[in-house]
TIRO-2110 file (N, C-alpha, C; in Angstrom, 1 decimal):
// TIRO-2110
67.9, -63.4, -113.3, N, 1, A
67.8, -61.9, -113.8, CA, 1, A
66.4, -62.0, -114.0, C, 1, A
65.5, -63.1, -114.1, N, 2, A
64.5, -63.0, -114.5, CA, 2, A
63.4, -62.3, -112.9, C, 2, A
64.0, -62.9, -112.1, N, 3, A
63.8, -63.1, -110.6, CA, 3, A
63.8, -61.3, -110.5, C, 3, A
65.9, -60.9, -110.3, N, 4, A
66.0, -59.8, -109.6, CA, 4, A
64.7, -58.9, -110.4, C, 4, A
64.6, -58.8, -111.4, N, 5, A
63.0, -58.2, -112.3, CA, 5, A
61.6, -58.3, -111.9, C, 5, A
61.4, -59.7, -111.0, N, 6, A
60.1, -59.8, -110.7, CA, 6, A
60.1, -59.5, -109.2, C, 6, A
61.4, -59.4, -108.6, N, 7, A
61.2, -58.3, -107.1, CA, 7, A
61.2, -56.9, -107.2, C, 7, A
61.8, -56.4, -108.1, N, 8, A
61.7, -54.9, -108.9, CA, 8, A
60.0, -54.7, -108.8, C, 8, A
60.1, -55.3, -110.0, N, 9, A
58.8, -55.1, -110.1, CA, 9, A
57.6, -55.4, -108.9, C, 9, A
58.1, -56.1, -108.2, N, 10, A
56.8, -55.8, -106.6, CA, 10, A
57.3, -55.4, -106.1, C, 10, A
58.2, -54.6, -105.6, N, 11, A
59.3, -53.3, -105.2, CA, 11, A
57.9, -52.8, -105.7, C, 11, A
58.3, -52.3, -106.2, N, 12, A
57.4, -50.9, -107.4, CA, 12, A
55.5, -51.5, -106.8, C, 12, A
55.1, -52.6, -106.9, N, 13, A
54.0, -52.3, -106.6, CA, 13, A
53.5, -52.3, -105.1, C, 13, A
54.4, -52.3, -104.9, N, 14, A
54.3, -52.8, -103.1, CA, 14, A
54.5, -51.0, -103.0, C, 14, A
55.4, -50.3, -103.7, N, 15, A
55.4, -48.8, -103.2, CA, 15, A
54.1, -48.3, -103.5, C, 15, A
53.8, -48.6, -105.1, N, 16, A
52.5, -48.0, -105.7, CA, 16, A
50.9, -48.1, -104.7, C, 16, A
50.8, -49.2, -103.8, N, 17, A
50.2, -49.7, -103.3, CA, 17, A
49.9, -49.4, -101.8, C, 17, A
51.2, -48.2, -101.5, N, 18, A
51.9, -48.0, -100.7, CA, 18, A
51.0, -46.6, -100.7, C, 18, A
51.8, -46.1, -101.4, N, 19, A
51.5, -45.0, -101.9, CA, 19, A
49.4, -44.9, -102.5, C, 19, A
48.9, -45.3, -102.9, N, 20, A
47.3, -45.2, -102.9, CA, 20, A
47.0, -45.5, -101.4, C, 20, A
46.6, -46.0, -100.7, N, 21, A
46.7, -46.6, -100.1, CA, 21, A
46.7, -45.2, -98.6, C, 21, A
47.8, -44.6, -99.0, N, 22, A
48.4, -43.3, -98.4, CA, 22, A
46.7, -42.3, -98.8, C, 22, A
46.6, -41.7, -99.9, N, 23, A
45.9, -41.3, -100.7, CA, 23, A
44.4, -41.3, -100.5, C, 23, A
43.7, -43.1, -100.2, N, 24, A
43.2, -43.1, -100.1, CA, 24, A
43.1, -43.0, -98.6, C, 24, A
43.8, -43.4, -97.4, N, 25, A
43.4, -43.1, -96.1, CA, 25, A
43.0, -41.6, -96.2, C, 25, A
44.1, -40.6, -97.1, N, 26, A
43.7, -38.7, -96.8, CA, 26, A
42.5, -39.0, -97.7, C, 26, A
42.2, -39.3, -98.4, N, 27, A
41.1, -38.5, -99.5, CA, 27, A
39.3, -39.3, -98.0, C, 27, A
39.9, -40.8, -97.9, N, 28, A
38.3, -40.8, -96.3, CA, 28, A
38.6, -40.3, -95.5, C, 28, A
39.7, -39.3, -94.9, N, 29, A
39.3, -38.8, -93.5, CA, 29, A
39.3, -37.3, -94.2, C, 29, A
39.8, -36.9, -95.1, N, 30, A
38.9, -35.8, -96.0, CA, 30, A
37.4, -35.2, -95.8, C, 30, A
37.4, -36.7, -96.6, N, 31, A
35.5, -37.1, -97.3, CA, 31, A
35.2, -37.2, -95.2, C, 31, A
35.3, -37.6, -94.5, N, 32, A
34.8, -37.6, -93.3, CA, 32, A
35.2, -36.2, -92.7, C, 32, A
35.4, -35.5, -92.5, N, 33, A
35.5, -33.8, -92.2, CA, 33, A
34.7, -33.1, -93.1, C, 33, A
34.5, -34.2, -94.5, N, 34, A
33.4, -32.9, -95.6, CA, 34, A
32.6, -32.6, -94.7, C, 34, A
31.8, -34.2, -94.5, N, 35, A
30.3, -34.5, -93.8, CA, 35, A
30.0, -34.1, -92.6, C, 35, A
31.3, -34.5, -92.0, N, 36, A
31.0, -33.6, -90.5, CA, 36, A
30.9, -32.2, -90.7, C, 36, A
31.6, -31.2, -91.3, N, 37, A
31.1, -29.9, -91.8, CA, 37, A
30.2, -30.1, -92.3, C, 37, A
29.6, -31.2, -93.3, N, 38, A
27.9, -31.1, -93.7, CA, 38, A
26.8, -30.6, -92.7, C, 38, A
27.7, -31.8, -91.9, N, 39, A
26.1, -32.0, -91.2, CA, 39, A
26.3, -31.4, -89.2, C, 39, A
27.6, -30.0, -89.8, N, 40, A
27.2, -29.1, -88.9, CA, 40, A
26.4, -27.3, -89.9, C, 40, A
26.4, -27.9, -90.5, N, 41, A
26.3, -26.3, -92.1, CA, 41, A
24.5, -26.7, -91.6, C, 41, A
23.9, -28.5, -91.8, N, 42, A
22.7, -29.1, -92.2, CA, 42, A
21.8, -28.2, -90.5, C, 42, A
22.5, -28.5, -89.6, N, 43, A
21.7, -28.2, -88.3, CA, 43, A
21.8, -26.9, -88.1, C, 43, A
23.3, -26.0, -88.7, N, 44, A
23.3, -24.7, -88.3, CA, 44, A
22.5, -23.8, -89.3, C, 44, A
21.2, -24.2, -90.6, N, 45, A
20.1, -23.7, -91.8, CA, 45, A
19.8, -24.7, -90.9, C, 45, A
19.2, -25.4, -90.6, N, 46, A
18.0, -26.2, -89.5, CA, 46, A
17.4, -24.7, -88.8, C, 46, A
18.8, -24.6, -87.3, N, 47, A
17.9, -23.2, -86.5, CA, 47, A
18.0, -22.2, -87.4, C, 47, A
19.1, -21.8, -88.6, N, 48, A
18.4, -20.3, -89.4, CA, 48, A
16.9, -20.4, -89.3, C, 48, A
17.0, -22.0, -89.9, N, 49, A
15.0, -21.9, -90.7, CA, 49, A
14.5, -21.9, -89.3, C, 49, A
14.3, -22.6, -88.5, N, 50, A
13.6, -22.2, -87.6, CA, 50, A
13.4, -20.8, -86.4, C, 50, A
14.5, -20.5, -86.4, N, 51, A
14.5, -19.0, -86.2, CA, 51, A
13.6, -18.0, -86.7, C, 51, A
14.0, -17.6, -88.3, N, 52, A
13.3, -17.6, -89.4, CA, 52, A
11.4, -17.3, -89.3, C, 52, A
11.4, -18.5, -89.2, N, 53, A
9.8, -19.2, -89.5, CA, 53, A
9.3, -18.5, -88.0, C, 53, A
10.1, -18.8, -87.1, N, 54, A
9.6, -17.8, -85.6, CA, 54, A
9.4, -16.3, -85.4, C, 54, A
9.9, -15.6, -86.3, N, 55, A
10.3, -14.5, -86.3, CA, 55, A
9.0, -14.0, -87.8, C, 55, A
8.8, -14.7, -88.4, N, 56, A
7.9, -14.6, -89.4, CA, 56, A
6.5, -15.1, -88.7, C, 56, A
6.3, -16.0, -87.6, N, 57, A
5.1, -15.8, -86.9, CA, 57, A
4.5, -14.8, -86.0, C, 57, A
5.3, -14.5, -85.2, N, 58, A
5.3, -12.7, -84.1, CA, 58, A
5.2, -12.2, -85.2, C, 58, A
5.3, -11.6, -86.2, N, 59, A
5.4, -10.4, -87.5, CA, 59, A
3.8, -11.2, -87.9, C, 59, A
3.3, -12.0, -88.1, N, 60, A
2.2, -12.8, -88.6, CA, 60, A
1.1, -12.2, -87.8, C, 60, A
1.5, -12.7, -86.3, N, 61, A
0.8, -12.2, -85.2, CA, 61, A
0.7, -10.9, -85.2, C, 61, A
2.0, -10.0, -85.2, N, 62, A
1.9, -8.5, -84.7, CA, 62, A
0.8, -8.0, -85.7, C, 62, A
0.6, -7.9, -87.6, N, 63, A
0.1, -7.9, -88.3, CA, 63, A
-1.6, -8.0, -88.0, C, 63, A
-1.6, -9.5, -87.1, N, 64, A
-2.8, -9.9, -87.6, CA, 64, A
-3.3, -8.5, -86.3, C, 64, A
-2.9, -9.1, -85.1, N, 65, A
-2.6, -7.9, -84.0, CA, 65, A
-3.4, -6.5, -84.4, C, 65, A
-2.7, -5.8, -84.9, N, 66, A
-2.6, -4.0, -85.7, CA, 66, A
-3.7, -4.0, -87.1, C, 66, A
-3.9, -5.4, -88.0, N, 67, A
-5.4, -5.4, -88.7, CA, 67, A
-6.5, -5.2, -87.6, C, 67, A
-6.6, -6.0, -86.5, N, 68, A
-7.2, -6.0, -85.6, CA, 68, A
-7.9, -5.1, -85.1, C, 68, A
-6.8, -3.9, -84.7, N, 69, A
-6.8, -3.0, -83.7, CA, 69, A
-7.4, -1.5, -85.4, C, 69, A
-6.9, -1.6, -86.5, N, 70, A
-7.4, -0.9, -87.6, CA, 70, A
-8.9, -1.0, -88.3, C, 70, A
-9.2, -2.5, -88.0, N, 71, A
-10.5, -2.7, -88.7, CA, 71, A
-11.5, -2.2, -86.9, C, 71, A
-11.0, -2.4, -85.8, N, 72, A
-11.7, -2.1, -84.7, CA, 72, A
-12.4, -0.5, -84.3, C, 72, A
-11.2, 0.2, -85.0, N, 73, A
-10.5, 1.9, -85.1, CA, 73, A
-11.9, 2.3, -86.3, C, 73, A
-12.3, 1.8, -87.2, N, 74, A
-12.2, 2.1, -88.5, CA, 74, A
-14.0, 1.8, -88.0, C, 74, A
-14.4, 0.5, -87.4, N, 75, A
-15.6, 0.4, -87.2, CA, 75, A
-16.0, 1.7, -86.3, C, 75, A
-15.2, 2.0, -85.2, N, 76, A
-15.7, 2.8, -84.3, CA, 76, A
-16.2, 4.5, -85.3, C, 76, A
-15.3, 4.9, -86.2, N, 77, A
-15.0, 5.2, -87.2, CA, 77, A
-16.5, 6.6, -88.5, C, 77, A
-16.4, 4.6, -88.4, N, 78, A
-17.5, 4.7, -89.2, CA, 78, A
-18.8, 4.4, -88.0, C, 78, A
-19.2, 4.0, -86.5, N, 79, A
-20.4, 4.1, -86.5, CA, 79, A
-20.6, 6.4, -86.3, C, 79, A
-19.3, 6.9, -85.7, N, 80, A
-19.1, 7.9, -85.4, CA, 80, A
-19.9, 8.7, -86.0, C, 80, A
-19.3, 8.4, -87.6, N, 81, A
-19.6, 9.0, -88.7, CA, 81, A
-21.3, 8.9, -89.4, C, 81, A
-22.1, 8.1, -89.3, N, 82, A
-23.5, 7.5, -88.9, CA, 82, A
-23.9, 8.5, -87.8, C, 82, A
-23.9, 8.7, -86.5, N, 83, A
-24.3, 9.5, -85.5, CA, 83, A
-23.9, 10.7, -86.3, C, 83, A
-22.7, 11.1, -86.9, N, 84, A
-22.9, 12.6, -87.3, CA, 84, A
-24.0, 13.1, -88.2, C, 84, A
-23.7, 11.8, -89.2, N, 85, A
-24.8, 11.5, -90.3, CA, 85, A
-26.4, 12.1, -89.1, C, 85, A
-26.6, 11.0, -88.7, N, 86, A
-28.0, 11.6, -88.3, CA, 86, A
-28.1, 12.7, -87.4, C, 86, A
-27.3, 13.2, -86.6, N, 87, A
-27.4, 14.4, -86.3, CA, 87, A
-27.7, 15.5, -87.3, C, 87, A
-26.9, 15.5, -88.3, N, 88, A
-26.8, 16.6, -89.3, CA, 88, A
-28.1, 16.5, -90.2, C, 88, A
-28.8, 15.3, -90.0, N, 89, A
-30.5, 15.2, -90.6, CA, 89, A
-31.2, 16.2, -89.9, C, 89, A
-30.8, 15.1, -88.5, N, 90, A
-32.2, 16.2, -87.5, CA, 90, A
-32.1, 18.1, -87.3, C, 90, A
-30.5, 17.9, -87.2, N, 91, A
-30.1, 19.6, -88.0, CA, 91, A
-31.0, 20.0, -88.4, C, 91, A
-30.9, 19.8, -89.7, N, 92, A
-31.5, 20.6, -91.2, CA, 92, A
-32.6, 20.5, -91.2, C, 92, A
-33.6, 19.3, -90.3, N, 93, A
-34.6, 18.8, -90.3, CA, 93, A
-35.0, 21.1, -88.8, C, 93, A
-34.7, 20.3, -88.4, N, 94, A
-34.1, 21.8, -87.3, CA, 94, A
-35.0, 23.2, -87.5, C, 94, A
-33.3, 23.5, -88.4, N, 95, A
-33.8, 23.8, -89.1, CA, 95, A
-34.8, 24.6, -90.3, C, 95, A
-35.2, 23.6, -91.0, N, 96, A
-35.6, 23.8, -92.5, CA, 96, A
-37.1, 24.2, -91.3, C, 96, A
-37.1, 23.7, -90.1, N, 97, A
-38.8, 24.0, -89.5, CA, 97, A
-39.1, 25.2, -88.5, C, 97, A
-37.7, 25.7, -88.2, N, 98, A
-37.1, 27.5, -87.9, CA, 98, A
-37.5, 28.9, -88.9, C, 98, A
-37.1, 27.5, -90.1, N, 99, A
-36.8, 28.7, -91.0, CA, 99, A
-38.4, 28.9, -91.5, C, 99, A
-39.0, 27.9, -91.4, N, 100, A
-40.4, 27.9, -91.9, CA, 100, A
-41.3, 28.8, -90.4, C, 100, A
-40.6, 28.7, -89.6, N, 101, A
-42.5, 29.2, -88.3, CA, 101, A
-41.4, 31.0, -89.1, C, 101, A
-40.1, 31.2, -89.1, N, 102, A
-39.8, 32.9, -88.8, CA, 102, A
-40.7, 32.7, -90.5, C, 102, A
-41.0, 32.9, -91.4, N, 103, A
-41.8, 32.2, -92.8, CA, 103, A
-42.7, 33.2, -92.0, C, 103, A
-43.8, 32.2, -91.4, N, 104, A
-44.8, 32.1, -90.8, CA, 104, A
-45.0, 33.2, -90.1, C, 104, A
-43.7, 34.3, -89.2, N, 105, A
-44.0, 35.1, -87.8, CA, 105, A
-44.7, 36.0, -89.2, C, 105, A
-42.8, 36.7, -90.2, N, 106, A
-42.9, 37.4, -91.2, CA, 106, A
-44.3, 37.3, -91.6, C, 106, A
-45.0, 36.2, -92.4, N, 107, A
-45.9, 36.7, -92.9, CA, 107, A
-47.3, 37.5, -92.2, C, 107, A
-46.9, 36.8, -90.8, N, 108, A
-48.1, 37.4, -89.8, CA, 108, A
-48.1, 39.3, -89.5, C, 108, A
-47.1, 39.3, -89.7, N, 109, A
-46.3, 40.4, -88.8, CA, 109, A
-46.4, 41.6, -90.5, C, 109, A
-46.2, 41.0, -91.5, N, 110, A
-47.0, 42.5, -92.6, CA, 110, A
-48.4, 42.0, -92.8, C, 110, A
-48.8, 40.7, -92.3, N, 111, A
-50.5, 41.0, -92.8, CA, 111, A
-50.5, 41.9, -90.9, C, 111, A
-49.9, 42.2, -90.4, N, 112, A
-51.1, 42.9, -89.1, CA, 112, A
-50.1, 44.5, -89.7, C, 112, A
-49.0, 44.8, -90.3, N, 113, A
-48.9, 45.8, -90.9, CA, 113, A
-49.4, 46.3, -91.7, C, 113, A
-49.9, 45.4, -92.4, N, 114, A
-51.0, 46.2, -93.6, CA, 114, A
-52.0, 46.2, -92.7, C, 114, A
-52.4, 45.2, -92.2, N, 115, A
-53.7, 45.4, -91.0, CA, 115, A
-54.1, 47.0, -90.9, C, 115, A
-52.9, 47.4, -90.2, N, 116, A
-52.9, 48.7, -89.0, CA, 116, A
-52.5, 49.5, -90.3, C, 116, A
-52.1, 50.0, -91.7, N, 117, A
-52.0, 50.7, -92.8, CA, 117, A
-52.9, 51.3, -92.8, C, 117, A
-54.1, 49.9, -93.2, N, 118, A
-55.3, 50.0, -93.5, CA, 118, A
-56.1, 50.9, -92.6, C, 118, A
-55.8, 50.6, -91.5, N, 119, A
-56.6, 51.2, -90.0, CA, 119, A
-56.6, 53.1, -90.2, C, 119, A
-54.9, 53.1, -90.2, N, 120, A
-54.8, 54.3, -90.0, CA, 120, A
-54.9, 55.2, -91.8, C, 120, A
-55.0, 54.6, -92.3, N, 121, A
-55.2, 54.9, -93.7, CA, 121, A
-57.0, 55.2, -93.3, C, 121, A
-57.7, 54.9, -92.4, N, 122, A
-59.0, 55.4, -92.8, CA, 122, A
-59.1, 56.0, -92.0, C, 122, A
END
């Protein structure tokens, strides 16, 4: 009777061990699949990161080029503004001189008119 119970107990243990081994094998297989999936995702992530970095570098390069162009345009504009200021200054000086000449001529003309009027009066 004890032997029978022992055999029965051993049978149950073997069945339990078998079930546990099957679960362990299944878990090991799932773990392996997850590791492979993780590896794949890591590779994808690394590639995406590389692509994003490449795009960022290209974008930064374009920004630098644009900034350079804008700076050149700005420098050219500043140079043109300076030339215009200098030309304006020259024109103002010319205008002042012409105004001075015209006033001088007008004074001389008025002086002659006065002299002529005086002569005519005499």
